[in-house]
C-alpha positions in Angstrom: 18.6 5.9 12.3 20.3 4.7 15.5 18.9 2.7 18.5 19.0 4.2 22.0 21.5 1.3 22.9 23.8 2.1 20.0 23.8 5.9 21.0 24.6 5.2 24.6 27.4 2.7 23.6 28.9 5.5 21.5 29.0 7.6 24.7 25.9 9.6 24.4 24.1 10.4 27.8 21.0 8.2 28.3 18.5 11.1 28.4 19.6 12.4 25.2 19.7 8.9 23.5 16.2 8.4 24.5 15.1 11.5 22.8 17.1 11.0 19.6 17.3 7.3 19.2 13.7 6.2 19.4 13.2 2.4 19.0 9.5 2.6 19.3 7.0 5.3 18.6 3.2 4.9 19.5 0.2 7.2 19.0 1.5 8.6 15.7 -0.6 10.9 13.6 -0.1 10.6 9.8 0.5 14.0 8.1 0.6 15.5 4.7 -0.9 14.4 1.5 2.4 14.4 -0.4 5.9 13.1 0.3 7.0 16.6 1.1 4.4 17.0 3.9 4.4 13.5 5.4 5.6 12.6 8.9 9.3 11.7 8.9 9.7 8.4 10.8 12.6 8.2 13.3 11.8 4.9 15.2 12.2 1.3 14.2 8.6 0.4 15.3 6.0 2.8 14.5 2.2 2.5 15.6 -0.1 5.0 13.9 -3.3 5.8 15.9 -4.7 8.4 13.5 -4.7 8.2 9.7 -6.9 10.6 7.9 -7.7 10.2 4.3 -4.6 10.4 2.0 -2.1 11.1 4.9 1.4 9.7 5.0 4.8 8.9 6.5 8.4 8.9 5.1 10.9 6.0 5.7 14.5 7.1 6.7 17.2 6.8 4.0 17.6 3.2 3.1 21.5 3.0 3.3 22.5 1.8 6.6 19.1 1.7 8.1 17.7 -1.1 10.2 14.4 -2.7 9.5 11.4 -0.3 10.0 8.1 -1.6 11.2 4.7 0.1 10.7 1.3 -0.7 12.1 -1.7 1.3 10.9 -4.3 1.5 13.7 -6.0 4.3 11.9 -9.3 4.4 10.0 -7.8 4.9 6.6 -4.9 3.6 4.4 -1.5 5.0 5.3 0.7 6.3 2.4 4.4 5.3 3.0 7.1 7.1 1.0 10.7 6.4 0.6 13.3 9.2 1.3 15.2 10.8 -1.4 15.6 8.6 -4.6 15.1 5.4 -2.5 12.3 3.1 -3.8 9.9 0.8 -2.2 9.7 -2.6 -4.1 9.4 -1.8 -7.7 7.8 1.6 -7.3 9.3 4.8 -8.5 11.1 7.1 -6.0 8.1 9.4 -5.6 5.4 6.6 -5.3 3.6 5.9 -2.1 3.3 2.3 -0.7 -0.2 1.7 0.9 -0.4 0.1 4.3 -4.2 -0.5 4.8 -5.8 0.2 8.2 -5.5 -2.7 10.5 -2.3 -4.0 8.7 1.3 -4.1 9.6 4.3 -3.7 7.3 8.1 -4.4 7.7 10.4 -2.5 5.4 13.7 -4.2 4.9 16.6 -2.3 3.6 18.2 -3.9 0.5 21.1 -2.8 -1.6 20.9 0.0 -4.1 18.5 2.2 -2.2 15.6 -0.2 -2.3 13.2 -1.0 0.6 11.5 -4.4 0.4 7.9 -4.2 1.8 6.5 -7.2 3.6 2.9 -6.5 4.3 0.8 -8.5 6.7 -2.2 -10.6 5.7 
C-alpha cells in the first residue's frame, strides 16, 4: 500500500496517484461475513460509516505496509481479517479481530507477517 506522496515521488501523475494511493477513506461500508467476502482496505486511515452484523474488512499484506488505522462509526462490531497467512496479535491466519462500534484501532506491521492491534479504550 503506497501513499499518494510516494506514488507521485516515483513519477506517477497526481490524478492517478490520488485514485490508487489513498491515504484516507471515509464513509466505508463493511462487506461480507467471511474473510473472502470482506472489504479489502487500500487506505492508511479508514472510517467505516456502516457496519451491519458480522460484516468485515481485510488488511493489506503485512510485509512492507505502513500502519493502518480503522475507526468503526457503524452500529455493530467490525470483523477485521489479515491478508493471506498474516496474523493479528496471537490469532490464527483466518481469525477475525473485532473492532467494536465507536472504537478505533491501529494495526502496526511487525516482523514475520504479524499485525499488532492497538484498540482504543
